[in-house]
C-alpha positions as CSV (number, residue, x, y, z in Angstrom):
1,X,0.0,0.0,0.0
2,X,2.7,2.5,0.9
3,X,4.4,2.1,-2.5
4,X,1.1,3.0,-4.2
5,X,0.6,6.0,-2.0
6,X,4.2,7.2,-2.6
7,X,3.7,6.6,-6.3
8,X,0.6,8.7,-6.2
9,X,2.3,11.5,-4.2
10,X,5.0,11.8,-6.9
11,X,2.5,11.3,-9.7
12,X,0.0,13.9,-8.5
13,X,2.8,16.4,-7.6
14,X,4.5,16.2,-11.0
15,X,1.3,16.0,-13.0
16,X,0.2,19.6,-12.4
17,X,3.2,21.0,-14.3
18,X,1.9,19.4,-17.5
19,X,1.3,22.7,-19.3
20,X,2.8,25.3,-17.0
21,X,2.5,28.9,-18.3
22,X,0.8,28.3,-21.6
23,X,-0.1,30.9,-24.3
24,X,-2.8,33.5,-24.2
25,X,-6.1,31.8,-24.4
26,X,-9.0,34.1,-23.6
27,X,-12.7,34.2,-24.1
28,X,-12.8,37.9,-24.8
29,X,-10.0,40.0,-26.1
30,X,-7.9,41.2,-23.1
31,X,-6.7,44.7,-22.9
32,X,-3.2,45.6,-23.8
33,X,-2.5,46.4,-20.1
34,X,-3.9,43.0,-19.1
35,X,-1.6,41.3,-21.6
36,X,1.4,43.2,-20.3
37,X,0.6,42.5,-16.7
38,X,0.1,38.8,-17.5
39,X,3.5,38.6,-19.1
40,X,5.0,40.3,-16.1
41,X,3.2,37.8,-13.8
42,X,4.4,34.9,-15.9
43,X,8.0,36.1,-15.5
44,X,7.6,36.5,-11.7
45,X,6.2,32.9,-11.6
46,X,9.1,31.6,-13.5
47,X,11.5,33.3,-11.1
48,X,9.7,31.7,-8.1
49,X,8.2,35.0,-6.9
50,X,4.9,33.4,-6.4
51,X,3.2,36.0,-4.1
52,X,3.9,38.8,-6.5
53,X,2.8,36.7,-9.5
54,X,-0.5,35.9,-7.7
55,X,-1.1,39.6,-7.0
56,X,-0.5,40.5,-10.7
57,X,-2.7,37.7,-12.0
58,X,-5.5,38.8,-9.7
59,X,-5.1,42.4,-10.9
60,X,-5.4,41.1,-14.5
61,X,-8.5,39.2,-13.7
62,X,-10.2,42.1,-12.0
63,X,-10.1,43.9,-15.4
64,X,-10.3,41.0,-17.8
65,X,-12.4,38.2,-16.2
66,X,-12.5,36.4,-19.5
67,X,-8.7,36.0,-19.8
68,X,-8.7,32.2,-19.5
69,X,-5.0,31.7,-19.4
70,X,-4.6,34.1,-16.5
71,X,-6.9,31.9,-14.6
72,X,-4.8,28.8,-15.5
73,X,-1.6,30.5,-14.5
74,X,-3.1,31.8,-11.3
75,X,-4.1,28.1,-10.6
76,X,-0.4,27.2,-11.1
77,X,0.8,29.9,-8.8
78,X,-1.7,28.9,-6.1
79,X,-0.6,25.2,-6.5
80,X,3.0,26.2,-6.1
81,X,2.1,28.2,-2.9
82,X,0.3,25.1,-1.6
83,X,-3.2,26.6,-1.7
84,X,-4.8,23.7,-3.4
85,X,-8.4,24.8,-2.9
86,X,-7.7,28.2,-4.6
87,X,-5.8,26.4,-7.4
88,X,-8.9,24.2,-8.0
89,X,-11.2,27.3,-8.1
90,X,-8.9,29.0,-10.6
91,X,-8.9,25.9,-12.8
92,X,-12.7,25.8,-12.7
93,X,-12.7,29.4,-13.8
94,X,-10.4,28.6,-16.7
95,X,-12.7,25.6,-17.6
96,X,-15.7,28.0,-17.8
97,X,-14.0,29.5,-20.8
98,X,-12.2,26.4,-22.1
99,X,-14.5,23.5,-21.1
100,X,-12.9,20.9,-23.3
101,X,-9.3,21.5,-22.3
102,X,-8.1,17.9,-21.4
103,X,-4.9,19.1,-19.6
104,X,-6.9,21.5,-17.3
105,X,-9.4,18.8,-16.6
106,X,-6.6,16.4,-15.8
107,X,-4.9,18.9,-13.5
108,X,-8.2,19.6,-11.7
109,X,-8.6,15.9,-11.2
110,X,-5.2,15.6,-9.7
111,X,-6.0,18.5,-7.4
112,X,-9.2,16.9,-6.4
113,X,-7.3,13.7,-5.5
114,X,-4.9,15.8,-3.3
115,X,-8.0,17.4,-1.7
116,X,-9.5,14.0,-1.0
117,X,-12.4,14.3,-3.3
118,X,-12.1,11.1,-5.3
119,X,-15.5,11.2,-6.9
120,X,-14.9,14.7,-8.3
121,X,-11.5,13.6,-9.5
122,X,-13.1,10.7,-11.4
123,X,-15.6,13.1,-13.0
124,X,-12.7,15.4,-14.2
125,X,-10.8,12.4,-15.6
126,X,-13.8,11.0,-17.4
127,X,-14.5,14.4,-18.9
128,X,-10.9,14.8,-20.0
129,X,-11.0,11.3,-21.6
130,X,-13.5,12.6,-24.1
131,X,-11.6,15.7,-25.0
132,X,-9.1,16.0,-27.9
133,X,-5.5,15.8,-26.6
134,X,-2.0,14.6,-27.2
135,X,-1.1,10.9,-26.8
136,X,0.9,11.8,-23.7
137,X,-2.1,13.5,-22.0
138,X,-4.4,10.6,-23.1
139,X,-2.0,8.1,-21.5
140,X,-1.9,10.1,-18.3
141,X,-5.7,10.4,-18.2
142,X,-6.1,6.7,-18.6
143,X,-3.5,6.1,-15.9
144,X,-5.3,8.5,-13.6
145,X,-8.7,6.9,-14.2
146,X,-7.3,3.4,-13.3
147,X,-5.7,4.8,-10.2
148,X,-8.7,6.8,-9.1
149,X,-11.1,3.8,-9.6
150,X,-8.8,1.9,-7.3
151,X,-8.9,4.7,-4.7
152,X,-12.7,4.8,-4.8
153,X,-12.8,1.2,-3.8
154,X,-10.8,1.7,-0.7
155,X,-12.5,2.1,2.6
156,X,-13.2,5.7,3.9
157,X,-10.4,5.6,6.5
158,X,-7.9,4.6,3.9
159,X,-9.1,7.3,1.6
160,X,-8.6,9.9,4.4
161,X,-5.1,8.6,5.1
162,X,-4.2,8.8,1.4
163,X,-5.7,12.3,1.1
164,X,-3.6,13.4,4.2
165,X,-0.4,11.8,2.9
166,X,-0.9,13.6,-0.4
167,X,-0.9,17.0,1.3
168,X,2.6,16.4,2.6
169,X,5.3,18.0,0.5
170,X,8.3,15.8,-0.4
171,X,10.6,18.8,0.2
172,X,9.1,19.9,3.6
173,X,10.7,17.1,5.5
174,X,7.3,15.5,6.3
175,X,7.7,12.6,4.0
């Protein structure tokens, strides 16, 4: 059992970086200022200045709520900060504008596993399975579906333990 949990910990932790800092997807045309601020926020995020990046992404989204990629990158920043609930909410906002984005659905499913919501994770993976995507993403989605189906069959106490273990950061000295 512990090998499976450790495998999931590594798998879920690495999975979110699938498409980190993508292009400029948006539902409505963002303002030039919004584009400029997003580029600055992207640079801050690449430099590891997560708090400043979050602040800029939030500023962009106050003005350009339809700037889908800013939602996605904000989710990445929240994930890096360890705020998984906020990361999930930002991905949901992205999916409002890009509902068939397999990578975002996959990442949301991975977050839902880390948050202990296996049923929602399964729903995300099932939706992602029906979206067009690369072979790599397709393979990861299939793997995630198999793994999540197995987790759903565990008893609730085991599920709680797995969810707790997934919150431990490998670099924090907790695992």
